[in-house]
CHARMM internal coordinates of N, CA and C (Angstrom, degrees):
IC EDIT
DIST 1 N 1 CA 1.4480
DIST 1 CA 1 C 1.5263
ANGL 1 N 1 CA 1 C 110.01
DIST 1 C 2 N 1.3155
ANGL 1 CA 1 C 2 N 117.28
DIHE 1 N 1 CA 1 C 2 N -38.97
DIST 2 N 2 CA 1.4607
ANGL 1 C 2 N 2 CA 120.10
DIHE 1 CA 1 C 2 N 2 CA 179.43
DIST 2 CA 2 C 1.5247
ANGL 2 N 2 CA 2 C 111.18
DIHE 1 C 2 N 2 CA 2 C -64.36
DIST 2 C 3 N 1.3154
ANGL 2 CA 2 C 3 N 116.67
DIHE 2 N 2 CA 2 C 3 N -37.58
DIST 3 N 3 CA 1.4655
ANGL 2 C 3 N 3 CA 120.16
DIHE 2 CA 2 C 3 N 3 CA 177.64
DIST 3 CA 3 C 1.5104
ANGL 3 N 3 CA 3 C 112.47
DIHE 2 C 3 N 3 CA 3 C -63.31
DIST 3 C 4 N 1.3275
ANGL 3 CA 3 C 4 N 117.16
DIHE 3 N 3 CA 3 C 4 N -37.68
DIST 4 N 4 CA 1.4612
ANGL 3 C 4 N 4 CA 119.13
DIHE 3 CA 3 C 4 N 4 CA 178.47
DIST 4 CA 4 C 1.5146
ANGL 4 N 4 CA 4 C 111.43
DIHE 3 C 4 N 4 CA 4 C -69.10
DIST 4 C 5 N 1.3309
ANGL 4 CA 4 C 5 N 117.29
DIHE 4 N 4 CA 4 C 5 N -34.73
DIST 5 N 5 CA 1.4679
ANGL 4 C 5 N 5 CA 120.33
DIHE 4 CA 4 C 5 N 5 CA 177.34
DIST 5 CA 5 C 1.5233
ANGL 5 N 5 CA 5 C 110.30
DIHE 4 C 5 N 5 CA 5 C -64.00
DIST 5 C 6 N 1.3267
ANGL 5 CA 5 C 6 N 116.85
DIHE 5 N 5 CA 5 C 6 N -46.43
DIST 6 N 6 CA 1.4642
ANGL 5 C 6 N 6 CA 120.03
DIHE 5 CA 5 C 6 N 6 CA -179.62
DIST 6 CA 6 C 1.5200
ANGL 6 N 6 CA 6 C 111.73
DIHE 5 C 6 N 6 CA 6 C -65.70
DIST 6 C 7 N 1.3059
ANGL 6 CA 6 C 7 N 117.25
DIHE 6 N 6 CA 6 C 7 N -44.14
DIST 7 N 7 CA 1.4627
ANGL 6 C 7 N 7 CA 120.65
DIHE 6 CA 6 C 7 N 7 CA -178.81
DIST 7 CA 7 C 1.5145
ANGL 7 N 7 CA 7 C 111.29
DIHE 6 C 7 N 7 CA 7 C -65.15
DIST 7 C 8 N 1.3085
ANGL 7 CA 7 C 8 N 116.72
DIHE 7 N 7 CA 7 C 8 N -44.82
DIST 8 N 8 CA 1.4599
ANGL 7 C 8 N 8 CA 121.03
DIHE 7 CA 7 C 8 N 8 CA -179.21
DIST 8 CA 8 C 1.5214
ANGL 8 N 8 CA 8 C 111.59
DIHE 7 C 8 N 8 CA 8 C -64.40
DIST 8 C 9 N 1.3231
ANGL 8 CA 8 C 9 N 117.17
DIHE 8 N 8 CA 8 C 9 N -44.80
DIST 9 N 9 CA 1.4641
ANGL 8 C 9 N 9 CA 119.71
DIHE 8 CA 8 C 9 N 9 CA -177.29
DIST 9 CA 9 C 1.5259
ANGL 9 N 9 CA 9 C 111.95
DIHE 8 C 9 N 9 CA 9 C -68.69
DIST 9 C 10 N 1.3243
ANGL 9 CA 9 C 10 N 117.90
DIHE 9 N 9 CA 9 C 10 N -35.61
DIST 10 N 10 CA 1.4669
ANGL 9 C 10 N 10 CA 119.65
DIHE 9 CA 9 C 10 N 10 CA 178.60
DIST 10 CA 10 C 1.5180
ANGL 10 N 10 CA 10 C 112.22
DIHE 9 C 10 N 10 CA 10 C -72.81
DIST 10 C 11 N 1.3148
ANGL 10 CA 10 C 11 N 117.29
DIHE 10 N 10 CA 10 C 11 N -30.37
DIST 11 N 11 CA 1.4627
ANGL 10 C 11 N 11 CA 119.30
DIHE 10 CA 10 C 11 N 11 CA -178.80
DIST 11 CA 11 C 1.5161
ANGL 11 N 11 CA 11 C 112.73
DIHE 10 C 11 N 11 CA 11 C -73.44
DIST 11 C 12 N 1.3190
ANGL 11 CA 11 C 12 N 119.26
DIHE 11 N 11 CA 11 C 12 N -19.81
DIST 12 N 12 CA 1.4619
ANGL 11 C 12 N 12 CA 120.80
DIHE 11 CA 11 C 12 N 12 CA -179.01
DIST 12 CA 12 C 1.5243
ANGL 12 N 12 CA 12 C 112.44
DIHE 11 C 12 N 12 CA 12 C -70.77
DIST 12 C 13 N 1.2962
ANGL 12 CA 12 C 13 N 118.79
DIHE 12 N 12 CA 12 C 13 N -31.51
DIST 13 N 13 CA 1.4458
ANGL 12 C 13 N 13 CA 121.49
DIHE 12 CA 12 C 13 N 13 CA -178.08
DIST 13 CA 13 C 1.5133
ANGL 13 N 13 CA 13 C 114.48
DIHE 12 C 13 N 13 CA 13 C -98.12
DIST 13 C 14 N 1.2955
ANGL 13 CA 13 C 14 N 117.58
DIHE 13 N 13 CA 13 C 14 N 4.96
DIST 14 N 14 CA 1.4567
ANGL 13 C 14 N 14 CA 121.60
DIHE 13 CA 13 C 14 N 14 CA -176.21
DIST 14 CA 14 C 1.5240
ANGL 14 N 14 CA 14 C 110.29
DIHE 13 C 14 N 14 CA 14 C -78.38
DIST 14 C 15 N 1.3121
ANGL 14 CA 14 C 15 N 117.02
DIHE 14 N 14 CA 14 C 15 N 118.17
DIST 15 N 15 CA 1.4632
ANGL 14 C 15 N 15 CA 119.88
DIHE 14 CA 14 C 15 N 15 CA 179.50
DIST 15 CA 15 C 1.5215
ANGL 15 N 15 CA 15 C 112.57
DIHE 14 C 15 N 15 CA 15 C -119.49
DIST 15 C 16 N 1.3042
ANGL 15 CA 15 C 16 N 119.19
DIHE 15 N 15 CA 15 C 16 N -21.82
DIST 16 N 16 CA 1.4604
ANGL 15 C 16 N 16 CA 121.57
DIHE 15 CA 15 C 16 N 16 CA -179.64
DIST 16 CA 16 C 1.5255
ANGL 16 N 16 CA 16 C 110.64
DIHE 15 C 16 N 16 CA 16 C -67.81
DIST 16 C 17 N 1.3217
ANGL 16 CA 16 C 17 N 117.07
DIHE 16 N 16 CA 16 C 17 N -46.21
DIST 17 N 17 CA 1.4620
ANGL 16 C 17 N 17 CA 120.40
DIHE 16 CA 16 C 17 N 17 CA -179.85
DIST 17 CA 17 C 1.5225
ANGL 17 N 17 CA 17 C 110.93
DIHE 16 C 17 N 17 CA 17 C -61.89
DIST 17 C 18 N 1.2995
ANGL 17 CA 17 C 18 N 116.76
DIHE 17 N 17 CA 17 C 18 N -40.76
DIST 18 N 18 CA 1.4672
ANGL 17 C 18 N 18 CA 119.62
DIHE 17 CA 17 C 18 N 18 CA 179.45
DIST 18 CA 18 C 1.5203
ANGL 18 N 18 CA 18 C 111.55
DIHE 17 C 18 N 18 CA 18 C -65.06
DIST 18 C 19 N 1.3249
ANGL 18 CA 18 C 19 N 117.72
DIHE 18 N 18 CA 18 C 19 N -34.78
DIST 19 N 19 CA 1.4643
ANGL 18 C 19 N 19 CA 120.16
DIHE 18 CA 18 C 19 N 19 CA 177.87
DIST 19 CA 19 C 1.5197
ANGL 19 N 19 CA 19 C 111.26
DIHE 18 C 19 N 19 CA 19 C -72.42
DIST 19 C 20 N 1.3250
ANGL 19 CA 19 C 20 N 117.61
DIHE 19 N 19 CA 19 C 20 N -38.88
DIST 20 N 20 CA 1.4630
ANGL 19 C 20 N 20 CA 120.64
DIHE 19 CA 19 C 20 N 20 CA -177.64
DIST 20 CA 20 C 1.5274
ANGL 20 N 20 CA 20 C 110.84
DIHE 19 C 20 N 20 CA 20 C -72.65
DIST 20 C 21 N 1.3158
ANGL 20 CA 20 C 21 N 116.38
DIHE 20 N 20 CA 20 C 21 N -49.89
DIST 21 N 21 CA 1.4554
ANGL 20 C 21 N 21 CA 120.23
DIHE 20 CA 20 C 21 N 21 CA -178.19
DIST 21 CA 21 C 1.5245
ANGL 21 N 21 CA 21 C 110.15
DIHE 20 C 21 N 21 CA 21 C -68.35
DIST 21 C 22 N 1.3179
ANGL 21 CA 21 C 22 N 115.06
DIHE 21 N 21 CA 21 C 22 N -35.02
DIST 22 N 22 CA 1.4437
ANGL 21 C 22 N 22 CA 119.64
DIHE 21 CA 21 C 22 N 22 CA 168.78
DIST 22 CA 22 C 1.4985
ANGL 22 N 22 CA 22 C 116.55
DIHE 21 C 22 N 22 CA 22 C 87.49
DIST 22 C 23 N 1.2863
ANGL 22 CA 22 C 23 N 111.46
DIHE 22 N 22 CA 22 C 23 N -163.18
DIST 23 N 23 CA 1.4360
ANGL 22 C 23 N 23 CA 119.58
DIHE 22 CA 22 C 23 N 23 CA -172.18
DIST 23 CA 23 C 1.5155
ANGL 23 N 23 CA 23 C 108.88
DIHE 22 C 23 N 23 CA 23 C 109.76
DIST 23 C 24 N 1.2974
ANGL 23 CA 23 C 24 N 114.99
DIHE 23 N 23 CA 23 C 24 N 174.39
DIST 24 N 24 CA 1.4625
ANGL 23 C 24 N 24 CA 119.18
DIHE 23 CA 23 C 24 N 24 CA -179.04
DIST 24 CA 24 C 1.5163
ANGL 24 N 24 CA 24 C 112.13
DIHE 23 C 24 N 24 CA 24 C -100.69
DIST 24 C 25 N 1.3198
ANGL 24 CA 24 C 25 N 116.63
DIHE 24 N 24 CA 24 C 25 N 7.04
DIST 25 N 25 CA 1.4507
ANGL 24 C 25 N 25 CA 121.22
DIHE 24 CA 24 C 25 N 25 CA -179.77
DIST 25 CA 25 C 1.5259
ANGL 25 N 25 CA 25 C 109.03
DIHE 24 C 25 N 25 CA 25 C -81.89
DIST 25 C 26 N 1.3166
ANGL 25 CA 25 C 26 N 116.35
DIHE 25 N 25 CA 25 C 26 N 130.37
DIST 26 N 26 CA 1.4530
ANGL 25 C 26 N 26 CA 121.70
DIHE 25 CA 25 C 26 N 26 CA 177.59
DIST 26 CA 26 C 1.5271
ANGL 26 N 26 CA 26 C 108.59
DIHE 25 C 26 N 26 CA 26 C -98.07
DIST 26 C 27 N 1.3207
ANGL 26 CA 26 C 27 N 116.08
DIHE 26 N 26 CA 26 C 27 N 124.09
DIST 27 N 27 CA 1.4568
ANGL 26 C 27 N 27 CA 120.92
DIHE 26 CA 26 C 27 N 27 CA 179.92
DIST 27 CA 27 C 1.5255
ANGL 27 N 27 CA 27 C 109.62
DIHE 26 C 27 N 27 CA 27 C -100.14
DIST 27 C 28 N 1.3312
ANGL 27 CA 27 C 28 N 116.80
DIHE 27 N 27 CA 27 C 28 N 165.38
DIST 28 N 28 CA 1.4617
ANGL 27 C 28 N 28 CA 121.38
DIHE 27 CA 27 C 28 N 28 CA -176.51
DIST 28 CA 28 C 1.5258
ANGL 28 N 28 CA 28 C 111.66
DIHE 27 C 28 N 28 CA 28 C -60.95
DIST 28 C 29 N 1.3088
ANGL 28 CA 28 C 29 N 117.30
DIHE 28 N 28 CA 28 C 29 N -39.68
DIST 29 N 29 CA 1.4657
ANGL 28 C 29 N 29 CA 120.20
DIHE 28 CA 28 C 29 N 29 CA 178.60
DIST 29 CA 29 C 1.5161
ANGL 29 N 29 CA 29 C 112.08
DIHE 28 C 29 N 29 CA 29 C -62.06
DIST 29 C 30 N 1.3272
ANGL 29 CA 29 C 30 N 116.87
DIHE 29 N 29 CA 29 C 30 N -37.15
DIST 30 N 30 CA 1.4625
ANGL 29 C 30 N 30 CA 120.39
DIHE 29 CA 29 C 30 N 30 CA 177.81
DIST 30 CA 30 C 1.5240
ANGL 30 N 30 CA 30 C 111.66
DIHE 29 C 30 N 30 CA 30 C -67.03
DIST 30 C 31 N 1.3257
ANGL 30 CA 30 C 31 N 116.86
DIHE 30 N 30 CA 30 C 31 N -38.77
DIST 31 N 31 CA 1.4700
ANGL 30 C 31 N 31 CA 120.45
DIHE 30 CA 30 C 31 N 31 CA 179.05
DIST 31 CA 31 C 1.5179
ANGL 31 N 31 CA 31 C 110.31
DIHE 30 C 31 N 31 CA 31 C -63.91
DIST 31 C 32 N 1.3172
ANGL 31 CA 31 C 32 N 117.25
DIHE 31 N 31 CA 31 C 32 N -44.20
DIST 32 N 32 CA 1.4642
ANGL 31 C 32 N 32 CA 120.84
DIHE 31 CA 31 C 32 N 32 CA 179.02
DIST 32 CA 32 C 1.5189
ANGL 32 N 32 CA 32 C 110.34
DIHE 31 C 32 N 32 CA 32 C -64.50
DIST 32 C 33 N 1.3138
ANGL 32 CA 32 C 33 N 117.08
DIHE 32 N 32 CA 32 C 33 N -43.84
DIST 33 N 33 CA 1.4630
ANGL 32 C 33 N 33 CA 121.23
DIHE 32 CA 32 C 33 N 33 CA -177.06
DIST 33 CA 33 C 1.5262
ANGL 33 N 33 CA 33 C 111.73
DIHE 32 C 33 N 33 CA 33 C -65.31
DIST 33 C 34 N 1.3230
ANGL 33 CA 33 C 34 N 118.66
DIHE 33 N 33 CA 33 C 34 N -36.34
DIST 34 N 34 CA 1.4613
ANGL 33 C 34 N 34 CA 120.38
DIHE 33 CA 33 C 34 N 34 CA -177.76
DIST 34 CA 34 C 1.5248
ANGL 34 N 34 CA 34 C 113.44
DIHE 33 C 34 N 34 CA 34 C -84.31
DIST 34 C 35 N 1.3398
ANGL 34 CA 34 C 35 N 118.53
DIHE 34 N 34 CA 34 C 35 N -21.12
DIST 35 N 35 CA 1.4630
ANGL 34 C 35 N 35 CA 119.35
DIHE 34 CA 34 C 35 N 35 CA -175.28
DIST 35 CA 35 C 1.5215
ANGL 35 N 35 CA 35 C 114.99
DIHE 34 C 35 N 35 CA 35 C -107.58
DIST 35 C 36 N 1.3379
ANGL 35 CA 35 C 36 N 118.87
DIHE 35 N 35 CA 35 C 36 N -5.22
DIST 36 N 36 CA 1.4615
ANGL 35 C 36 N 36 CA 117.43
DIHE 35 CA 35 C 36 N 36 CA -174.55
DIST 36 CA 36 C 1.5278
ANGL 36 N 36 CA 36 C 112.86
DIHE 35 C 36 N 36 CA 36 C -69.53
DIST 36 C 37 N 1.3083
ANGL 36 CA 36 C 37 N 119.07
DIHE 36 N 36 CA 36 C 37 N -21.60
DIST 37 N 37 CA 1.4695
ANGL 36 C 37 N 37 CA 120.32
DIHE 36 CA 36 C 37 N 37 CA 179.11
DIST 37 CA 37 C 1.5232
ANGL 37 N 37 CA 37 C 110.68
DIHE 36 C 37 N 37 CA 37 C -78.71
DIST 37 C 38 N 1.3156
ANGL 37 CA 37 C 38 N 116.46
DIHE 37 N 37 CA 37 C 38 N -45.01
DIST 38 N 38 CA 1.4662
ANGL 37 C 38 N 38 CA 120.45
DIHE 37 CA 37 C 38 N 38 CA -174.31
DIST 38 CA 38 C 1.5190
ANGL 38 N 38 CA 38 C 113.66
DIHE 37 C 38 N 38 CA 38 C -88.55
DIST 38 C 39 N 1.3071
ANGL 38 CA 38 C 39 N 118.06
DIHE 38 N 38 CA 38 C 39 N -32.94
DIST 39 N 39 CA 1.4509
ANGL 38 C 39 N 39 CA 120.98
DIHE 38 CA 38 C 39 N 39 CA -174.36
DIST 39 CA 39 C 1.5262
ANGL 39 N 39 CA 39 C 109.25
DIHE 38 C 39 N 39 CA 39 C -139.80
DIST 39 C 40 N 1.3066
ANGL 39 CA 39 C 40 N 115.60
DIHE 39 N 39 CA 39 C 40 N 77.80
DIST 40 N 40 CA 1.4626
ANGL 39 C 40 N 40 CA 121.35
DIHE 39 CA 39 C 40 N 40 CA -175.16
DIST 40 CA 40 C 1.5310
ANGL 40 N 40 CA 40 C 113.44
DIHE 39 C 40 N 40 CA 40 C -62.12
DIST 40 C 41 N 1.3369
ANGL 40 CA 40 C 41 N 120.54
DIHE 40 N 40 CA 40 C 41 N -42.05
DIST 41 N 41 CA 1.4728
ANGL 40 C 41 N 41 CA 118.36
DIHE 40 CA 40 C 41 N 41 CA 178.82
DIST 41 CA 41 C 1.5301
ANGL 41 N 41 CA 41 C 112.97
DIHE 40 C 41 N 41 CA 41 C -61.84
DIST 41 C 42 N 1.3160
ANGL 41 CA 41 C 42 N 117.98
DIHE 41 N 41 CA 41 C 42 N -38.64
DIST 42 N 42 CA 1.4595
ANGL 41 C 42 N 42 CA 120.85
DIHE 41 CA 41 C 42 N 42 CA 177.87
DIST 42 CA 42 C 1.5277
ANGL 42 N 42 CA 42 C 110.71
DIHE 41 C 42 N 42 CA 42 C -66.26
DIST 42 C 43 N 1.3221
ANGL 42 CA 42 C 43 N 116.44
DIHE 42 N 42 CA 42 C 43 N -42.14
DIST 43 N 43 CA 1.4638
ANGL 42 C 43 N 43 CA 120.25
DIHE 42 CA 42 C 43 N 43 CA 178.62
DIST 43 CA 43 C 1.5294
ANGL 43 N 43 CA 43 C 110.67
DIHE 42 C 43 N 43 CA 43 C -62.96
DIST 43 C 44 N 1.3254
ANGL 43 CA 43 C 44 N 116.92
DIHE 43 N 43 CA 43 C 44 N -38.97
DIST 44 N 44 CA 1.4661
ANGL 43 C 44 N 44 CA 120.02
DIHE 43 CA 43 C 44 N 44 CA 178.51
DIST 44 CA 44 C 1.5292
ANGL 44 N 44 CA 44 C 110.89
DIHE 43 C 44 N 44 CA 44 C -67.43
DIST 44 C 45 N 1.3192
ANGL 44 CA 44 C 45 N 116.96
DIHE 44 N 44 CA 44 C 45 N -38.09
DIST 45 N 45 CA 1.4618
ANGL 44 C 45 N 45 CA 120.05
DIHE 44 CA 44 C 45 N 45 CA 177.99
DIST 45 CA 45 C 1.5177
ANGL 45 N 45 CA 45 C 111.40
DIHE 44 C 45 N 45 CA 45 C -66.19
DIST 45 C 46 N 1.3304
ANGL 45 CA 45 C 46 N 117.17
DIHE 45 N 45 CA 45 C 46 N -41.39
DIST 46 N 46 CA 1.4611
ANGL 45 C 46 N 46 CA 120.51
DIHE 45 CA 45 C 46 N 46 CA 178.53
DIST 46 CA 46 C 1.5274
ANGL 46 N 46 CA 46 C 110.40
DIHE 45 C 46 N 46 CA 46 C -68.49
DIST 46 C 47 N 1.3138
ANGL 46 CA 46 C 47 N 117.99
DIHE 46 N 46 CA 46 C 47 N -33.28
DIST 47 N 47 CA 1.4627
ANGL 46 C 47 N 47 CA 121.47
DIHE 46 CA 46 C 47 N 47 CA -179.42
DIST 47 CA 47 C 1.5222
ANGL 47 N 47 CA 47 C 112.08
DIHE 46 C 47 N 47 CA 47 C -69.42
DIST 47 C 48 N 1.3218
ANGL 47 CA 47 C 48 N 118.39
DIHE 47 N 47 CA 47 C 48 N -21.18
DIST 48 N 48 CA 1.4612
ANGL 47 C 48 N 48 CA 119.95
DIHE 47 CA 47 C 48 N 48 CA 177.77
DIST 48 CA 48 C 1.5281
ANGL 48 N 48 CA 48 C 112.27
DIHE 47 C 48 N 48 CA 48 C -77.02
DIST 48 C 49 N 1.3243
ANGL 48 CA 48 C 49 N 117.26
DIHE 48 N 48 CA 48 C 49 N -18.66
DIST 49 N 49 CA 1.4699
ANGL 48 C 49 N 49 CA 120.62
DIHE 48 CA 48 C 49 N 49 CA -179.62
DIST 49 CA 49 C 1.5355
ANGL 49 N 49 CA 49 C 111.49
DIHE 48 C 49 N 49 CA 49 C -61.25
DIST 49 C 50 N 1.3440
ANGL 49 CA 49 C 50 N 120.07
DIHE 49 N 49 CA 49 C 50 N -48.96
DIST 50 N 50 CA 1.4744
ANGL 49 C 50 N 50 CA 118.16
DIHE 49 CA 49 C 50 N 50 CA 177.06
DIST 50 CA 50 C 1.5233
ANGL 50 N 50 CA 50 C 113.32
DIHE 49 C 50 N 50 CA 50 C -62.36
DIST 50 C 51 N 1.3187
ANGL 50 CA 50 C 51 N 117.13
DIHE 50 N 50 CA 50 C 51 N -32.50
DIST 51 N 51 CA 1.4630
ANGL 50 C 51 N 51 CA 120.11
DIHE 50 CA 50 C 51 N 51 CA 178.20
DIST 51 CA 51 C 1.5247
ANGL 51 N 51 CA 51 C 109.94
DIHE 50 C 51 N 51 CA 51 C -64.55
DIST 51 C 52 N 1.3193
ANGL 51 CA 51 C 52 N 116.73
DIHE 51 N 51 CA 51 C 52 N -43.23
DIST 52 N 52 CA 1.4613
ANGL 51 C 52 N 52 CA 120.99
DIHE 51 CA 51 C 52 N 52 CA 178.99
DIST 52 CA 52 C 1.5278
ANGL 52 N 52 CA 52 C 110.44
DIHE 51 C 52 N 52 CA 52 C -65.81
DIST 52 C 53 N 1.3293
ANGL 52 CA 52 C 53 N 116.85
DIHE 52 N 52 CA 52 C 53 N -40.31
DIST 53 N 53 CA 1.4618
ANGL 52 C 53 N 53 CA 120.06
DIHE 52 CA 52 C 53 N 53 CA 178.26
DIST 53 CA 53 C 1.5220
ANGL 53 N 53 CA 53 C 110.67
DIHE 52 C 53 N 53 CA 53 C -61.83
DIST 53 C 54 N 1.3224
ANGL 53 CA 53 C 54 N 117.91
DIHE 53 N 53 CA 53 C 54 N -43.08
DIST 54 N 54 CA 1.4651
ANGL 53 C 54 N 54 CA 121.25
DIHE 53 CA 53 C 54 N 54 CA 179.30
DIST 54 CA 54 C 1.5291
ANGL 54 N 54 CA 54 C 110.62
DIHE 53 C 54 N 54 CA 54 C -65.94
DIST 54 C 55 N 1.3225
ANGL 54 CA 54 C 55 N 117.66
DIHE 54 N 54 CA 54 C 55 N -38.42
DIST 55 N 55 CA 1.4615
ANGL 54 C 55 N 55 CA 119.81
DIHE 54 CA 54 C 55 N 55 CA 177.77
DIST 55 CA 55 C 1.5259
ANGL 55 N 55 CA 55 C 111.23
DIHE 54 C 55 N 55 CA 55 C -63.38
DIST 55 C 56 N 1.3341
ANGL 55 CA 55 C 56 N 117.37
DIHE 55 N 55 CA 55 C 56 N -42.19
DIST 56 N 56 CA 1.4631
ANGL 55 C 56 N 56 CA 120.33
DIHE 55 CA 55 C 56 N 56 CA 176.38
DIST 56 CA 56 C 1.5293
ANGL 56 N 56 CA 56 C 110.75
DIHE 55 C 56 N 56 CA 56 C -63.77
DIST 56 C 57 N 1.3160
ANGL 56 CA 56 C 57 N 116.91
DIHE 56 N 56 CA 56 C 57 N -39.64
DIST 57 N 57 CA 1.4602
ANGL 56 C 57 N 57 CA 120.99
DIHE 56 CA 56 C 57 N 57 CA 178.61
DIST 57 CA 57 C 1.5322
ANGL 57 N 57 CA 57 C 110.78
DIHE 56 C 57 N 57 CA 57 C -63.99
DIST 57 C 58 N 1.3220
ANGL 57 CA 57 C 58 N 116.90
DIHE 57 N 57 CA 57 C 58 N -43.62
DIST 58 N 58 CA 1.4620
ANGL 57 C 58 N 58 CA 120.19
DIHE 57 CA 57 C 58 N 58 CA 178.45
DIST 58 CA 58 C 1.5232
ANGL 58 N 58 CA 58 C 111.58
DIHE 57 C 58 N 58 CA 58 C -65.13
DIST 58 C 59 N 1.3334
ANGL 58 CA 58 C 59 N 116.49
DIHE 58 N 58 CA 58 C 59 N -36.86
DIST 59 N 59 CA 1.4665
ANGL 58 C 59 N 59 CA 119.62
DIHE 58 CA 58 C 59 N 59 CA 176.63
DIST 59 CA 59 C 1.5270
ANGL 59 N 59 CA 59 C 110.65
DIHE 58 C 59 N 59 CA 59 C -64.75
DIST 59 C 60 N 1.3304
ANGL 59 CA 59 C 60 N 116.88
DIHE 59 N 59 CA 59 C 60 N -39.62
DIST 60 N 60 CA 1.4657
ANGL 59 C 60 N 60 CA 120.38
DIHE 59 CA 59 C 60 N 60 CA 178.24
DIST 60 CA 60 C 1.5288
ANGL 60 N 60 CA 60 C 111.00
DIHE 59 C 60 N 60 CA 60 C -66.44
DIST 60 C 61 N 1.3134
ANGL 60 CA 60 C 61 N 116.88
DIHE 60 N 60 CA 60 C 61 N -39.09
DIST 61 N 61 CA 1.4702
ANGL 60 C 61 N 61 CA 120.67
DIHE 60 CA 60 C 61 N 61 CA 178.45
DIST 61 CA 61 C 1.5220
ANGL 61 N 61 CA 61 C 110.02
DIHE 60 C 61 N 61 CA 61 C -65.61
DIST 61 C 62 N 1.3161
ANGL 61 CA 61 C 62 N 115.83
DIHE 61 N 61 CA 61 C 62 N -41.92
DIST 62 N 62 CA 1.4662
ANGL 61 C 62 N 62 CA 119.39
DIHE 61 CA 61 C 62 N 62 CA 179.89
DIST 62 CA 62 C 1.5232
ANGL 62 N 62 CA 62 C 110.86
DIHE 61 C 62 N 62 CA 62 C -66.89
DIST 62 C 63 N 1.3219
ANGL 62 CA 62 C 63 N 115.94
DIHE 62 N 62 CA 62 C 63 N -39.41
DIST 63 N 63 CA 1.4664
ANGL 62 C 63 N 63 CA 119.95
DIHE 62 CA 62 C 63 N 63 CA 179.47
DIST 63 CA 63 C 1.5284
ANGL 63 N 63 CA 63 C 111.12
DIHE 62 C 63 N 63 CA 63 C -67.01
DIST 63 C 64 N 1.3200
ANGL 63 CA 63 C 64 N 116.82
DIHE 63 N 63 CA 63 C 64 N -31.80
DIST 64 N 64 CA 1.4559
ANGL 63 C 64 N 64 CA 120.62
DIHE 63 CA 63 C 64 N 64 CA 178.74
DIST 64 CA 64 C 1.5390
ANGL 64 N 64 CA 64 C 111.46
DIHE 63 C 64 N 64 CA 64 C -71.92
DIST 64 C 65 N 1.3212
ANGL 64 CA 64 C 65 N 117.44
DIHE 64 N 64 CA 64 C 65 N -13.67
DIST 65 N 65 CA 1.4481
ANGL 64 C 65 N 65 CA 120.73
DIHE 64 CA 64 C 65 N 65 CA 177.33
DIST 65 CA 65 C 1.5097
ANGL 65 N 65 CA 65 C 114.76
DIHE 64 C 65 N 65 CA 65 C 91.96
DIST 65 C 66 N 1.3218
ANGL 65 CA 65 C 66 N 117.41
DIHE 65 N 65 CA 65 C 66 N 11.93
DIST 66 N 66 CA 1.4565
ANGL 65 C 66 N 66 CA 119.99
DIHE 65 CA 65 C 66 N 66 CA -177.69
DIST 66 CA 66 C 1.5187
ANGL 66 N 66 CA 66 C 112.37
DIHE 65 C 66 N 66 CA 66 C -72.91
DIST 66 C 67 N 1.2981
ANGL 66 CA 66 C 67 N 118.33
DIHE 66 N 66 CA 66 C 67 N -22.33
DIST 67 N 67 CA 1.4658
ANGL 66 C 67 N 67 CA 121.09
DIHE 66 CA 66 C 67 N 67 CA -177.50
DIST 67 CA 67 C 1.5289
ANGL 67 N 67 CA 67 C 112.81
DIHE 66 C 67 N 67 CA 67 C -97.35
DIST 67 C 68 N 1.3272
ANGL 67 CA 67 C 68 N 117.62
DIHE 67 N 67 CA 67 C 68 N 2.78
DIST 68 N 68 CA 1.4683
ANGL 67 C 68 N 68 CA 120.37
DIHE 67 CA 67 C 68 N 68 CA -177.98
DIST 68 CA 68 C 1.5226
ANGL 68 N 68 CA 68 C 112.67
DIHE 67 C 68 N 68 CA 68 C -70.73
DIST 68 C 69 N 1.3123
ANGL 68 CA 68 C 69 N 118.38
DIHE 68 N 68 CA 68 C 69 N -22.71
DIST 69 N 69 CA 1.4471
ANGL 68 C 69 N 69 CA 121.54
DIHE 68 CA 68 C 69 N 69 CA -175.99
DIST 69 CA 69 C 1.5251
ANGL 69 N 69 CA 69 C 113.18
DIHE 68 C 69 N 69 CA 69 C -87.20
DIST 69 C 70 N 1.3202
ANGL 69 CA 69 C 70 N 118.19
DIHE 69 N 69 CA 69 C 70 N -0.56
DIST 70 N 70 CA 1.4560
ANGL 69 C 70 N 70 CA 120.73
DIHE 69 CA 69 C 70 N 70 CA -178.80
DIST 70 CA 70 C 1.4725
ANGL 70 N 70 CA 70 C 111.44
DIHE 69 C 70 N 70 CA 70 C -78.09
END
COOR INIT
IC SEED 1 N 1 CA 1 C
IC BUILD
C-alpha cells in the first residue's frame, strides 16, 4: 500500500515524461510548468489539485484499514 501511495503521488507532478512521450493530452504538471512564469497564482492553484487528490487517496487508504498495522 505504501508503494502505491508513493508511485501515485509522484506521477501526478510528472511533466517531463508526458512531454517526451507526447501526445496531445495536457497533464496538470504541464499546465503548472508552462504557466508559472506568466501567471503564478493560476499555477499555484493548479498545483494544489494533485495535493488534494493525494490527500483524498490517503484518506481512502486509511479508511480501508491499510495503515492500522503500522
